[in-house]
N, C-alpha and C positions, 0 to 999 in steps of 0.2 A: 695446649694441645700437644700431645706427644707424637712425633713423627718417626717412623723407622729410619735407620741410617740410609737405606736405599731410596727413600722418598723425601726429598727436601721440601720444606714448606712452600706451598704455592704450586705444587705439581700433583697430578692425580695418579694414583696407582693404577696400573693396567692389570686388573684381576681378570681371571678367566671365568666370568659369570655374566649373565644377561644384564643385571642391574648396573654393574660397573661399565659395561659397554654402552648402555643407554645414557648414563651420566656423562661419560667422556664425549659421546656423539652430540649430546645437547650442548655442552660447553663449547665444543669445537664449532658447532653450527652458529651459535650466538656470536662467538669471537670472529668467525669468518665474515660476518656482516658488518663489522665495525673496525675502524682503523685504530681506535683506542678503547680500552675497557678498564674497569676498576678491578681491584684485587678480589678474588673469589674466595669465600670462606664457606665450606660445607659443614653444616651442623646436623649431626644425627640425633634421633630421639634418644633421650636419657644421657646425652652428652653434657659435660659440665658447662658448655656454652649455650645450651638450650634456653635457660632463663634469660640470658642476655639477648638472644635472638627474639624471644617472645615479647620482650619489652618494646620492640620496634614494630610489632605487627599492629595494624589497624584494619578495621573492617570497612570495606567500601560500601557506599550506598548503592542501591539498585540502579538500573538504567533510568535515565532521565529524572534523577533525584528521588526515585522510589524508595520503598522501605528496604532495609537490610534484611538479611536472613534472620537475625535475632529479633528485629522488629516484627517480622512476619510470624515467627514462632510465638512471640508474646501476644500478638493479635489473635492467633488461633487459640491460644490457651484461654484468653478472655472470652472468646466466642463459645468455647466448649463449656466453660464455667457458667456462662449465662444460660446455655441450653439445659444444663443439669440442675440449675436452681429454680 
């Protein structure tokens, strides 16, 4: 990742726009609730780190062990196919 000279790695730029303010406020809120925290890496869409980030994503099951969203969509697809045939 390339960081501008005024923004060392590990710090957030303070840009004058709503998204920048929301991200800074979110990070500040989370860090204020903890005495220790891990290094934060922000990955934007189409960033060169995006494939690395996506590798670690997993889909949670629904509440109480229910179906995930993908499971639900597959079930709905099968039901629609059954109705159409």
